[in-house]
GUBAVEX-707970 format. One record per residue (C-alpha): residue number from 1; x, y, z. Coordinates in nm, 2 decimals, always signed. Layout:
BEGIN
REC  num      xx      yy      zz
REC  NUM       X       Y       Z
...
***
This chain:
BEGIN
REC  num      xx      yy      zz
REC    1   -0.01   +0.01   +0.02
REC    2   +0.15   +0.33   -0.12
REC    3   +0.15   +0.65   +0.08
REC    4   -0.14   +0.81   -0.11
REC    5   -0.34   +0.51   -0.05
REC    6   -0.24   +0.50   +0.32
REC    7   -0.32   +0.88   +0.36
REC    8   -0.67   +0.83   +0.19
REC    9   -0.75   +0.57   +0.43
REC   10   -0.62   +0.78   +0.71
REC   11   -0.84   +1.09   +0.62
REC   12   -1.20   +0.87   +0.54
REC   13   -1.17   +0.63   +0.84
REC   14   -1.10   +0.96   +1.07
REC   15   -1.36   +1.12   +0.90
REC   16   -1.65   +0.89   +0.91
REC   17   -2.00   +0.96   +1.07
REC   18   -2.30   +0.79   +1.15
REC   19   -2.51   +1.13   +1.12
REC   20   -2.52   +1.44   +0.91
REC   21   -2.22   +1.60   +0.80
REC   22   -2.09   +1.92   +0.62
REC   23   -1.82   +1.82   +0.35
REC   24   -1.55   +2.09   +0.36
REC   25   -1.35   +1.99   +0.10
REC   26   -1.08   +1.71   -0.03
REC   27   -0.76   +1.65   +0.20
REC   28   -0.44   +1.71   +0.04
REC   29   -0.08   +1.54   +0.04
REC   30   +0.25   +1.70   -0.07
REC   31   +0.03   +2.00   -0.22
REC   32   -0.19   +1.75   -0.46
REC   33   -0.56   +1.70   -0.38
REC   34   -0.64   +1.36   -0.27
REC   35   -1.00   +1.29   -0.49
REC   36   -1.27   +1.16   -0.25
REC   37   -1.08   +1.19   +0.06
REC   38   -1.34   +1.44   +0.20
REC   39   -1.30   +1.66   +0.51
REC   40   -1.65   +1.62   +0.68
REC   41   -1.75   +1.82   +1.01
REC   42   -2.03   +1.59   +1.19
REC   43   -2.34   +1.80   +1.22
REC   44   -2.37   +1.73   +1.60
REC   45   -2.05   +1.87   +1.66
REC   46   -2.14   +2.24   +1.54
REC   47   -2.22   +2.37   +1.87
REC   48   -1.90   +2.30   +2.02
REC   49   -1.76   +2.64   +1.85
REC   50   -1.48   +2.70   +1.62
REC   51   -1.22   +2.91   +1.47
REC   52   -1.14   +3.05   +1.10
REC   53   -0.81   +3.23   +1.08
REC   54   -0.58   +3.31   +0.83
REC   55   -0.41   +3.62   +0.68
REC   56   -0.58   +3.86   +0.46
REC   57   -0.71   +3.72   +0.11
REC   58   -0.62   +3.38   +0.18
REC   59   -1.00   +3.28   +0.19
REC   60   -1.15   +3.29   +0.59
REC   61   -1.47   +3.46   +0.44
REC   62   -1.53   +3.22   +0.17
REC   63   -1.49   +2.94   +0.42
REC   64   -1.74   +3.12   +0.66
REC   65   -1.97   +3.14   +0.32
REC   66   -1.94   +2.75   +0.28
REC   67   -2.02   +2.67   +0.62
REC   68   -2.32   +2.92   +0.65
REC   69   -2.46   +2.80   +0.35
REC   70   -2.46   +2.42   +0.44
REC   71   -2.61   +2.51   +0.77
REC   72   -2.88   +2.69   +0.59
REC   73   -2.93   +2.40   +0.34
REC   74   -2.98   +2.15   +0.67
REC   75   -3.26   +2.36   +0.82
REC   76   -3.03   +2.56   +1.07
REC   77   -3.05   +2.93   +1.11
REC   78   -2.75   +3.12   +1.10
REC   79   -2.60   +3.47   +1.23
REC   80   -2.29   +3.65   +1.03
REC   81   -2.12   +3.98   +1.18
REC   82   -2.02   +4.12   +0.83
REC   83   -1.79   +4.40   +0.93
REC   84   -1.62   +4.42   +0.62
REC   85   -1.96   +4.42   +0.41
REC   86   -1.89   +4.15   +0.19
REC   87   -2.15   +3.86   +0.30
REC   88   -2.44   +4.00   +0.12
REC   89   -2.42   +3.82   -0.19
REC   90   -2.56   +3.50   -0.03
REC   91   -2.87   +3.62   -0.13
REC   92   -2.78   +3.57   -0.50
REC   93   -2.69   +3.22   -0.66
REC   94   -2.30   +3.21   -0.79
REC   95   -2.28   +3.30   -1.15
REC   96   -2.00   +2.99   -1.20
REC   97   -1.68   +2.98   -1.31
REC   98   -1.46   +2.73   -1.51
REC   99   -1.19   +2.76   -1.20
REC  100   -1.50   +2.66   -0.96
REC  101   -1.56   +2.36   -1.19
REC  102   -1.19   +2.25   -1.20
REC  103   -1.17   +2.29   -0.83
REC  104   -1.48   +2.08   -0.75
REC  105   -1.38   +1.82   -1.00
REC  106   -1.03   +1.78   -0.82
REC  107   -1.22   +1.76   -0.47
REC  108   -1.45   +1.48   -0.60
REC  109   -1.77   +1.68   -0.50
REC  110   -2.08   +1.84   -0.72
REC  111   -2.10   +2.20   -0.77
REC  112   -2.45   +2.36   -0.75
REC  113   -2.50   +2.75   -0.77
REC  114   -2.80   +2.85   -0.56
REC  115   -2.92   +3.14   -0.34
REC  116   -3.02   +3.13   +0.02
REC  117   -3.28   +3.29   +0.23
REC  118   -3.12   +3.63   +0.37
REC  119   -3.25   +3.87   +0.62
REC  120   -3.02   +4.20   +0.66
REC  121   -2.98   +4.35   +1.01
REC  122   -2.85   +4.67   +1.14
REC  123   -2.71   +4.85   +1.47
REC  124   -2.69   +5.18   +1.33
REC  125   -2.89   +5.39   +1.05
REC  126   -2.76   +5.18   +0.76
REC  127   -3.07   +5.01   +0.57
REC  128   -3.21   +4.71   +0.74
REC  129   -3.39   +4.54   +1.06
REC  130   -3.32   +4.76   +1.34
REC  131   -3.16   +4.58   +1.61
REC  132   -3.23   +4.73   +1.99
REC  133   -3.25   +4.64   +2.34
REC  134   -3.36   +4.80   +2.66
REC  135   -3.14   +4.91   +2.93
REC  136   -3.39   +4.71   +3.19
REC  137   -3.31   +4.41   +2.98
REC  138   -2.95   +4.43   +3.02
REC  139   -2.96   +4.44   +3.40
REC  140   -2.74   +4.63   +3.68
REC  141   -2.43   +4.35   +3.63
REC  142   -2.43   +4.34   +3.25
REC  143   -2.43   +4.72   +3.23
REC  144   -2.20   +4.77   +3.50
REC  145   -1.91   +4.51   +3.29
REC  146   -1.99   +4.71   +2.99
REC  147   -1.90   +5.05   +3.14
REC  148   -1.59   +4.89   +3.31
REC  149   -1.75   +5.02   +3.66
REC  150   -1.55   +4.99   +4.00
REC  151   -1.74   +4.81   +4.24
REC  152   -1.86   +5.08   +4.42
REC  153   -2.02   +5.26   +4.09
REC  154   -2.16   +4.89   +4.02
REC  155   -2.31   +4.92   +4.37
REC  156   -2.51   +5.28   +4.26
REC  157   -2.64   +5.12   +3.93
REC  158   -2.78   +4.84   +4.14
REC  159   -2.94   +5.09   +4.34
REC  160   -3.07   +5.29   +4.06
REC  161   -3.24   +4.97   +3.90
REC  162   -3.41   +4.90   +4.23
REC  163   -3.53   +5.24   +4.30
REC  164   -3.65   +5.19   +3.91
REC  165   -3.84   +4.85   +3.99
REC  166   -3.99   +4.98   +4.29
REC  167   -4.12   +5.27   +4.15
REC  168   -4.24   +5.12   +3.83
REC  169   -4.01   +5.34   +3.61
REC  170   -3.91   +5.17   +3.27
REC  171   -3.54   +5.19   +3.22
REC  172   -3.58   +5.21   +2.83
REC  173   -3.26   +5.41   +2.66
REC  174   -2.99   +5.57   +2.78
REC  175   -3.14   +5.94   +2.85
REC  176   -3.35   +5.74   +3.11
REC  177   -3.07   +5.62   +3.29
REC  178   -2.89   +5.96   +3.28
REC  179   -3.23   +6.13   +3.41
REC  180   -3.22   +5.89   +3.72
REC  181   -2.88   +5.93   +3.78
REC  182   -2.94   +6.34   +3.79
REC  183   -3.22   +6.25   +3.98
REC  184   -3.06   +6.04   +4.26
REC  185   -2.80   +6.36   +4.35
REC  186   -3.01   +6.65   +4.31
REC  187   -3.37   +6.65   +4.31
REC  188   -3.44   +6.34   +4.45
REC  189   -3.14   +6.34   +4.71
REC  190   -3.35   +6.33   +5.03
REC  191   -3.59   +6.04   +4.89
REC  192   -3.29   +5.83   +4.79
REC  193   -3.11   +5.89   +5.10
REC  194   -3.40   +5.77   +5.33
REC  195   -3.44   +5.46   +5.12
REC  196   -3.14   +5.36   +4.98
REC  197   -2.86   +5.55   +5.16
REC  198   -2.64   +5.87   +5.05
REC  199   -2.55   +5.84   +4.68
REC  200   -2.22   +6.04   +4.59
REC  201   -2.21   +6.29   +4.32
REC  202   -1.86   +6.20   +4.22
REC  203   -1.95   +5.82   +4.13
REC  204   -2.27   +5.92   +3.96
REC  205   -2.04   +6.17   +3.75
REC  206   -1.79   +5.89   +3.65
REC  207   -2.11   +5.67   +3.57
REC  208   -2.23   +5.97   +3.35
REC  209   -1.89   +6.03   +3.16
REC  210   -1.86   +5.63   +3.09
REC  211   -2.21   +5.66   +2.95
REC  212   -2.13   +5.95   +2.74
REC  213   -1.82   +5.76   +2.60
REC  214   -2.07   +5.50   +2.50
REC  215   -2.31   +5.75   +2.31
REC  216   -2.03   +5.87   +2.13
REC  217   -2.01   +5.52   +1.97
REC  218   -2.36   +5.54   +1.86
REC  219   -2.49   +5.33   +2.16
REC  220   -2.82   +5.56   +2.17
REC  221   -2.94   +5.43   +1.83
REC  222   -2.91   +5.05   +2.01
REC  223   -3.08   +5.14   +2.35
REC  224   -3.45   +5.16   +2.32
REC  225   -3.77   +5.00   +2.17
REC  226   -3.87   +4.78   +1.99
REC  227   -3.63   +4.51   +2.16
REC  228   -3.56   +4.27   +1.92
REC  229   -3.68   +3.90   +2.02
REC  230   -3.38   +3.66   +1.97
REC  231   -3.68   +3.39   +1.88
REC  232   -3.67   +3.59   +1.52
REC  233   -3.31   +3.47   +1.43
REC  234   -3.45   +3.10   +1.43
REC  235   -3.65   +3.13   +1.14
REC  236   -3.68   +2.87   +0.84
REC  237   -3.82   +2.96   +0.49
REC  238   -4.11   +2.77   +0.33
REC  239   -3.87   +2.53   +0.14
REC  240   -3.73   +2.44   +0.55
REC  241   -3.39   +2.62   +0.48
REC  242   -3.25   +2.84   +0.78
REC  243   -3.23   +3.19   +0.74
REC  244   -2.90   +3.36   +0.74
REC  245   -2.92   +3.69   +0.94
REC  246   -2.65   +3.93   +0.84
REC  247   -2.57   +4.22   +1.07
REC  248   -2.43   +4.50   +0.87
REC  249   -2.15   +4.65   +1.08
REC  250   -1.93   +4.80   +0.81
REC  251   -1.99   +5.14   +0.99
REC  252   -1.90   +5.07   +1.33
REC  253   -1.54   +4.91   +1.24
REC  254   -1.39   +5.19   +1.46
REC  255   -1.66   +5.15   +1.75
REC  256   -1.57   +4.84   +1.93
REC  257   -1.72   +4.93   +2.23
REC  258   -2.04   +4.96   +2.09
REC  259   -1.97   +4.60   +1.91
REC  260   -1.88   +4.45   +2.23
REC  261   -2.19   +4.55   +2.42
REC  262   -2.41   +4.44   +2.11
REC  263   -2.24   +4.08   +2.10
REC  264   -2.25   +4.05   +2.50
REC  265   -2.61   +4.17   +2.51
REC  266   -2.70   +3.92   +2.22
REC  267   -2.52   +3.60   +2.39
REC  268   -2.66   +3.69   +2.72
REC  269   -3.02   +3.69   +2.59
REC  270   -2.98   +3.42   +2.37
REC  271   -2.85   +3.24   +2.69
REC  272   -3.12   +3.34   +2.91
REC  273   -3.39   +3.29   +2.62
REC  274   -3.31   +2.94   +2.47
REC  275   -3.41   +2.58   +2.64
REC  276   -3.15   +2.35   +2.75
REC  277   -3.07   +2.13   +2.44
REC  278   -2.90   +1.84   +2.59
REC  279   -2.68   +1.59   +2.35
REC  280   -2.87   +1.72   +2.03
REC  281   -2.79   +1.59   +1.70
REC  282   -2.79   +1.95   +1.58
REC  283   -2.73   +2.30   +1.66
REC  284   -3.03   +2.54   +1.70
REC  285   -2.85   +2.85   +1.59
REC  286   -2.45   +2.90   +1.46
REC  287   -2.33   +3.22   +1.51
REC  288   -2.01   +3.37   +1.32
REC  289   -1.83   +3.68   +1.43
REC  290   -1.61   +3.83   +1.18
REC  291   -1.29   +4.03   +1.28
REC  292   -1.35   +3.90   +1.64
REC  293   -1.01   +4.07   +1.74
REC  294   -1.26   +4.38   +1.75
REC  295   -1.44   +4.22   +2.09
REC  296   -1.13   +4.11   +2.24
REC  297   -0.86   +4.39   +2.18
REC  298   -1.10   +4.67   +2.34
REC  299   -1.28   +4.45   +2.61
REC  300   -1.25   +4.53   +2.98
REC  301   -1.13   +4.24   +3.21
REC  302   -1.47   +4.22   +3.34
REC  303   -1.62   +4.19   +2.96
REC  304   -1.37   +3.92   +2.87
REC  305   -1.45   +3.72   +3.19
REC  306   -1.84   +3.74   +3.11
REC  307   -1.77   +3.62   +2.75
REC  308   -1.55   +3.36   +2.84
REC  309   -1.82   +3.23   +3.06
REC  310   -2.10   +3.26   +2.79
REC  311   -1.87   +3.09   +2.55
REC  312   -1.83   +2.79   +2.79
REC  313   -2.20   +2.76   +2.89
REC  314   -2.38   +2.87   +2.58
REC  315   -2.33   +2.54   +2.39
REC  316   -2.58   +2.36   +2.63
REC  317   -2.85   +2.58   +2.47
REC  318   -2.76   +2.46   +2.11
REC  319   -2.56   +2.74   +1.98
REC  320   -2.24   +2.72   +1.78
REC  321   -1.98   +3.04   +1.80
REC  322   -1.74   +3.08   +1.54
REC  323   -1.45   +3.32   +1.56
REC  324   -1.30   +3.49   +1.26
REC  325   -0.99   +3.66   +1.29
REC  326   -0.65   +3.68   +1.14
REC  327   -0.44   +3.52   +1.39
REC  328   -0.55   +3.28   +1.67
REC  329   -0.36   +3.46   +1.91
REC  330   -0.61   +3.76   +1.84
REC  331   -0.84   +3.52   +2.06
REC  332   -0.77   +3.46   +2.45
REC  333   -0.63   +3.12   +2.54
REC  334   -0.91   +3.04   +2.79
REC  335   -1.16   +3.09   +2.48
REC  336   -0.94   +2.90   +2.23
REC  337   -0.93   +2.62   +2.42
REC  338   -1.30   +2.59   +2.40
REC  339   -1.31   +2.57   +2.00
REC  340   -1.37   +2.22   +1.84
REC  341   -1.34   +2.32   +1.49
REC  342   -1.02   +2.52   +1.37
REC  343   -1.01   +2.60   +0.99
REC  344   -0.67   +2.76   +0.95
REC  345   -0.57   +2.95   +0.64
REC  346   -0.22   +3.06   +0.55
REC  347   +0.00   +3.27   +0.76
REC  348   +0.27   +3.50   +0.63
REC  349   +0.61   +3.51   +0.81
REC  350   +0.72   +3.88   +0.73
REC  351   +0.89   +3.93   +1.07
REC  352   +1.06   +3.73   +1.35
REC  353   +0.72   +3.80   +1.54
REC  354   +0.53   +3.64   +1.25
REC  355   +0.75   +3.32   +1.28
REC  356   +0.70   +3.30   +1.66
REC  357   +0.28   +3.33   +1.60
REC  358   +0.30   +3.09   +1.35
REC  359   +0.52   +2.83   +1.56
REC  360   +0.23   +2.90   +1.84
REC  361   -0.05   +2.87   +1.62
REC  362   +0.09   +2.51   +1.50
REC  363   +0.09   +2.37   +1.85
REC  364   -0.26   +2.44   +1.85
REC  365   -0.31   +2.17   +1.64
REC  366   -0.30   +1.77   +1.63
REC  367   +0.05   +1.58   +1.56
REC  368   +0.05   +1.45   +1.20
REC  369   +0.28   +1.20   +1.04
REC  370   +0.21   +1.35   +0.72
REC  371   +0.24   +1.72   +0.77
REC  372   +0.52   +1.95   +0.94
REC  373   +0.22   +2.20   +1.05
REC  374   +0.47   +2.50   +1.08
REC  375   +0.59   +2.47   +0.70
REC  376   +0.24   +2.41   +0.56
REC  377   +0.09   +2.70   +0.73
REC  378   +0.30   +2.92   +0.55
REC  379   +0.26   +2.72   +0.22
REC  380   -0.10   +2.71   +0.19
REC  381   -0.28   +2.84   -0.12
REC  382   -0.57   +3.05   -0.16
REC  383   -0.87   +2.85   -0.05
REC  384   -0.66   +2.60   +0.11
REC  385   -0.68   +2.53   +0.49
REC  386   -0.58   +2.33   +0.77
REC  387   -0.88   +2.16   +0.90
REC  388   -0.92   +1.99   +1.24
REC  389   -1.27   +1.90   +1.37
REC  390   -1.43   +1.69   +1.65
REC  391   -1.60   +1.36   +1.56
REC  392   -1.94   +1.27   +1.70
REC  393   -1.78   +1.16   +2.03
REC  394   -1.58   +1.44   +2.08
REC  395   -1.24   +1.33   +1.96
REC  396   -1.03   +1.54   +1.72
REC  397   -1.03   +1.42   +1.36
REC  398   -0.72   +1.37   +1.16
REC  399   -0.55   +1.70   +1.07
REC  400   -0.59   +1.75   +0.71
REC  401   -0.45   +2.02   +0.46
REC  402   -0.76   +2.07   +0.25
REC  403   -0.86   +2.19   -0.08
REC  404   -1.19   +2.38   +0.01
REC  405   -1.49   +2.36   -0.19
REC  406   -1.64   +2.67   -0.31
REC  407   -1.95   +2.89   -0.21
REC  408   -2.28   +2.82   -0.40
REC  409   -2.41   +3.15   -0.38
REC  410   -2.21   +3.50   -0.52
REC  411   -1.86   +3.59   -0.39
REC  412   -1.95   +3.93   -0.39
REC  413   -2.18   +4.17   -0.27
REC  414   -2.51   +4.24   -0.36
REC  415   -2.58   +4.59   -0.59
REC  416   -2.82   +4.86   -0.43
REC  417   -3.13   +4.76   -0.66
REC  418   -3.10   +4.39   -0.51
REC  419   -3.03   +4.50   -0.15
REC  420   -3.33   +4.75   -0.18
REC  421   -3.53   +4.43   -0.32
REC  422   -3.44   +4.23   -0.05
REC  423   -3.52   +4.48   +0.23
REC  424   -3.84   +4.55   +0.06
REC  425   -3.92   +4.19   +0.10
REC  426   -3.86   +4.16   +0.48
REC  427   -4.12   +4.06   +0.74
REC  428   -3.89   +4.18   +1.04
REC  429   -3.86   +4.51   +0.94
REC  430   -4.23   +4.56   +0.97
REC  431   -4.20   +4.45   +1.30
REC  432   -3.91   +4.66   +1.43
REC  433   -3.83   +4.94   +1.23
REC  434   -4.11   +5.16   +1.37
REC  435   -3.96   +5.43   +1.62
REC  436   -4.12   +5.37   +1.95
REC  437   -4.05   +5.64   +2.25
REC  438   -4.33   +5.54   +2.52
REC  439   -4.33   +5.71   +2.85
REC  440   -4.06   +5.59   +3.07
REC  441   -3.80   +5.69   +3.35
REC  442   -3.73   +6.03   +3.14
REC  443   -4.06   +6.15   +3.11
REC  444   -4.19   +6.01   +3.44
REC  445   -3.92   +6.18   +3.67
REC  446   -3.95   +6.52   +3.46
REC  447   -4.33   +6.48   +3.57
REC  448   -4.26   +6.43   +3.90
REC  449   -4.01   +6.71   +3.92
REC  450   -4.27   +6.96   +3.76
REC  451   -4.54   +6.81   +4.03
REC  452   -4.31   +6.86   +4.31
REC  453   -4.16   +7.22   +4.20
REC  454   -4.56   +7.30   +4.11
REC  455   -4.62   +7.20   +4.49
REC  456   -4.34   +7.37   +4.61
REC  457   -4.42   +7.72   +4.43
REC  458   -4.79   +7.65   +4.58
REC  459   -4.69   +7.62   +4.94
REC  460   -4.44   +7.90   +4.87
REC  461   -4.72   +8.12   +4.72
REC  462   -4.92   +8.02   +5.05
REC  463   -4.66   +8.10   +5.32
REC  464   -4.60   +8.45   +5.12
REC  465   -5.02   +8.52   +5.13
REC  466   -4.98   +8.41   +5.50
REC  467   -4.69   +8.65   +5.58
REC  468   -4.88   +8.95   +5.38
REC  469   -5.22   +8.84   +5.61
REC  470   -4.98   +8.87   +5.92
REC  471   -4.82   +9.20   +5.81
REC  472   -5.14   +9.36   +5.74
REC  473   -5.29   +9.26   +6.07
REC  474   -4.98   +9.40   +6.23
REC  475   -4.99   +9.71   +6.02
REC  476   -5.37   +9.79   +6.14
REC  477   -5.28   +9.69   +6.52
REC  478   -4.99   +9.95   +6.49
REC  479   -5.25  +10.22   +6.33
REC  480   -5.49  +10.18   +6.62
REC  481   -5.24  +10.21   +6.87
REC  482   -5.10  +10.52   +6.69
REC  483   -5.42  +10.68   +6.67
REC  484   -5.49  +10.62   +7.07
REC  485   -5.15  +10.73   +7.16
REC  486   -5.21  +11.03   +6.92
REC  487   -5.55  +11.13   +7.13
REC  488   -5.37  +11.07   +7.44
REC  489   -5.08  +11.30   +7.37
REC  490   -5.34  +11.61   +7.26
REC  491   -5.31  +11.90   +7.52
REC  492   -5.68  +11.98   +7.54
REC  493   -5.73  +11.59   +7.61
REC  494   -5.46  +11.56   +7.88
REC  495   -5.62  +11.87   +8.03
REC  496   -5.97  +11.74   +8.05
REC  497   -5.82  +11.38   +8.18
REC  498   -5.58  +11.51   +8.43
REC  499   -5.65  +11.43   +8.76
REC  500   -5.67  +11.78   +8.89
REC  501   -5.91  +11.85   +8.63
REC  502   -6.14  +11.58   +8.74
REC  503   -6.15  +11.64   +9.11
REC  504   -6.20  +12.00   +9.06
REC  505   -6.50  +11.93   +8.83
REC  506   -6.63  +11.64   +9.09
REC  507   -6.56  +11.94   +9.34
REC  508   -6.81  +12.19   +9.20
REC  509   -7.06  +11.92   +9.14
REC  510   -7.05  +11.83   +9.47
REC  511   -7.11  +12.18   +9.59
REC  512   -7.41  +12.23   +9.40
REC  513   -7.55  +11.92   +9.48
REC  514   -7.57  +12.00   +9.87
REC  515   -7.73  +12.37   +9.79
***
């Protein structure tokens, strides 16, 4: 048995699966494709998370596209973070090309051009279904971690949420939260102190500055109503194919704080909403996070801890997370260790730092007698990748340098006309794109403050009126006293009322009466 035949058996035996699977392509040996030695990913293990990595232009996006297409075909909904803006072509069939036919002939897999059901979502003012969440849905713990608050500041946030719960004040958007922070240290200072203790103006000031920083990255567009229901990510079309939900993020590449905020919110909501799946034969939802370094590079330690926790726990909900980035070292080791599937495209060794990174990357893959992994990593061509997955029993499949199959959909973006047509057909846009600004904490607190000010003005007016009455009564009393005093001081009155005068008059009267 020659080496090629031995290799063929090694690959096909290692990729046997009793259940459904996704064929990624055919294994390669010494740079040549071994037709029929198909590299497969068991559908059962697609909730074990994964990584798609490689230098720019090596085919990462196309690998993502292939996975999304095959998952959709099998009735599994997909969520894609489209930061570069090059995934909308999934809604249109591939125009085909002789090189695609040649590639698939080598691989030994048929090629069928087709489009897929696509829903376009947005976090910003771009066209698409608007994604929003309320402050209340975040809760005090998650909001504090996103804002990277101290323990004392986090405590204040918890008190704020408790006050709003106790007083039935909905916290919907950032203006609601800013208003209650202001109220706690100004108009409502006495009320807060009596019920919850003193709240420091220095701490609320620091929290407000963090909120302003978040607002500057566009978070005011994200916080509010109508809240997006994560169950709407699980739709299938009339043919039973899972919807591919594409979130357009091309305009927030320079706003990583907003991206991290959204991602953490979404993962937390999915985790709290989806039921436990146990050891299911297929995932409920698969998410691909392109340019994943934007999450990890800008995230605080608290935020990273939260992401790591969710990555570890969310697979029990039937959700698979796939990080797409240039280098595996972009992903924290604690997260990297949780990833079952690795699709590693070529890396480039231009510097000593690059060579060190390649060596570290090679150590993340199973040993193989057929490959020098470090060497293969720098010699892979476009559309070729090292693939290592998990079999149905959770064991790593044989490491295989793989010629990847081509996407069935268009490997390019939609035209403006095509995108407008797609958006006009969206059922979700009617549900989520209507602006809602119902009465919430901001309006209710303003009303409360205005009422208190009116009561205060009324009381002040009453007190002023009482003071005027007292002053008028005092003036009248003084006037009467003045008149009496003035009469008493009159010379004639003085003579008439003097004791001498009275005795003289009475003396005369007495003499007259005796006569």
